[in-house]
N, C-alpha and C positions, 0 to 999 in steps of 0.2 A: 745829826752827825751820821747816823746810820744810812740815811738816804744819800748823802754826799759820797759815802764810801761805796755804795752800790753803783752810783753813776760813774765814779772814777774807775771802778773795776770793769764796768761795761765798756768804757772808752779804751782802757788798756787792752781788753780782749779783742775789741774791734781792730785796734792798731796791730795787734799780734797776728790777726788773721791775714793782714796784708803781707806780712813777712813770709807766710807760708808759700806764696806763689813764687816759683823759681825765677830768678833773674836771668836775663839774656846775657850770656857771657861772650867774650870775644871769640872763644872757641866755638860757641854755637853759631855765631855770625860767619866764621870761616867755613864751617862745615856746610852751612846753607849756601854760601857762595860756590863752594866746590860742587855741591849737588847740581846747581844749574849749569855751571861751566863744563863739567865733565859728565853730563847726563847722557845716557841712562846708566853708565857704569858706576859712578860715584853713589847714586841713591841705592843701588843694589848692595854696595859695600857697606853703606851706613845701616841698612836694614840688618846686616849681620853683626853689627857692633852693639852689644847689649847696653853699654853705658851711653850710647848716643841716640839710639832709636826711640827712647822713651822721653827725651827732652822735648817739651811742647813746641818750642821755636823750630828746632831741627825737624821734628815730626811733620809740622805743617808745611815747611818748605820742601822736605824730602819727598813727600807724596806728590806734590805738585810737580817737582822737578822730574820725577820718574815718569809721570804721565806725559809731561812736556817732551822728555827725551824720546819716548816711544813715538809721539806725534812727529817729532823732528826726523827720526830715522825713516818712518813710513812715508810721511808727507814729503820730506825732502827727496827721498829716493824716487817717488812717483813723479814729483814735479821736475826733478833733474832729468828723468828719463823722457818725459813728455816734451820738455823744453831742452832737448839735448844741445842746442846751440848756446845755452847759458853756461855750460861747463861747470855745473854744480853750484852756481850762484844761489839758487833757492835754499839749499842746505846751509850755506854760509850765512845767509840773511836770517834764517830761522835760528841758527846757533847764536848770532849776534843779539837777537832779541832775548834769548835765554841769559846771555852775559849781562845784559841790562838789568834783568830781574835779579840776577845774582848780586849785582852791585847794590841794588836797593835792599836786598836781604842783608848784605854786609853792613849796611847803614842802620840795621836794626828794625827795618820796616817789614810788615807782613804784606806780601805781594798778592794782588788779586788778578788772576789770569782769567779772561773771559771763558766761560764754559767749563774749563778745567777745574777751577777753584770750587765751583758749585758741585761738580761731579765728585771730586775728592771728598768734600764735606758730606755729601749725601751717602757716600759709601762708608763713612766713618773712619776714613784713613787719616784724617787730620783733626 
């Protein structure tokens, strides 16, 4: 009888540990979407919001979106300047890729951006 009680207690504790991980809310998904679509402005605003910046889902996407936004501004400006006949098309294309990742984040997925995701994780930002 004592052994059965211990085993049931261990099972209940293990199930309780799963409940401690925060769930991804619709609010988290919306902020992740906004971080990509309005990058780099929205990620900076999210960093200033105490209740949002510590949520794991938002934190992972926010750091990536901030770096992606900086790449968009710098890379898009350089490409648009060099390819002046494109009339800003490189910036729009780079932004559209960010919108795609934002939609994936809104669906509750963690997005892996080549080079940027590894950089963000190695820095400890996500």
